[in-house]
N, C-alpha and C positions, 0 to 999 in steps of 0.2 A: 632335823638338824642337817643341813646340807654342807658338810665339810669333810675333808679327808680324815680318816681315823687310823691310828696305829693298830686298831683292833680288826680292821678289814684285812683279810688275807691278800697277800700280793702274789702275783704270778701263779695263782691257782693253788698256792700251798695251803695245807690244812693243819696249821699249827694250833695247839691248844691255847685257850685264853685262860690265863692265870690271874690271881689277885695282884701279883707283881706287875703284870702287863697292864691291867686296868689302872692301878695306882700310877704307873709311869705315864700312861696316856692322859689321865686327868691332870697330873702335874705339868705335862707338856702343854696341854690345852690352856691351863691357867697361866703358865709362863708366857706362852705365845700371845694370849689376850693382853696381858700386862705390858708386854713389849710393844704391842700395837696401840697402847694408850687406852684400851678399853677398861671400863669399870667392872666391878663385881656385878652390878646391876645389868650391864650389857651382856655379860657372860651368862648370868642366870636367865635372862630373857631368851637367849639363844637355846639354852638347855630345855626351857619350858615350851618352846615352839612345838606346834603340832608335828608329829612324826609318825609315819606309817608303821614303823617297826617298834616303837615304844609307846606304851599306854601312859595315861596321865599320872598314875600313881608312880610308875617307874621314873618318869621325867622329874616329878617332884622329889623323889628320893635322890636322884642324881644331882639335882640342883642343890640339895642340902650338903651332899658330899663335896661338890665343887666349892660351895661357900666355905666349908671347913678347910679345904685345901688352900683356898685363897688366903684365909686368915693365917694358916700355918706357914705358908710360903712367903707371905708379905712381911713376916717378922724375921725371915732368914735372908741370906745373901743370894739365894737362888733367883728371886725376882729382880733383885738389884742388878745382877749380871746379865739378865735377859735382854 
């Protein structure tokens, strides 16, 4: 997946990655994709693309989490406002 991530340290900082940070990053990714008019299928395809840092099992797991987030956020005002 070739896109900027909130999980990537900026300016060489070594902050810890927490569950909250991961959840916020996924929510931001879903919201951003929705705002650009992408579908859940588009986003899932992006997550499942070959990646040198993530194995297939991890990408599949992440795609399921992204799908859950999409469904959860699509019923809320979060995506409407994006």
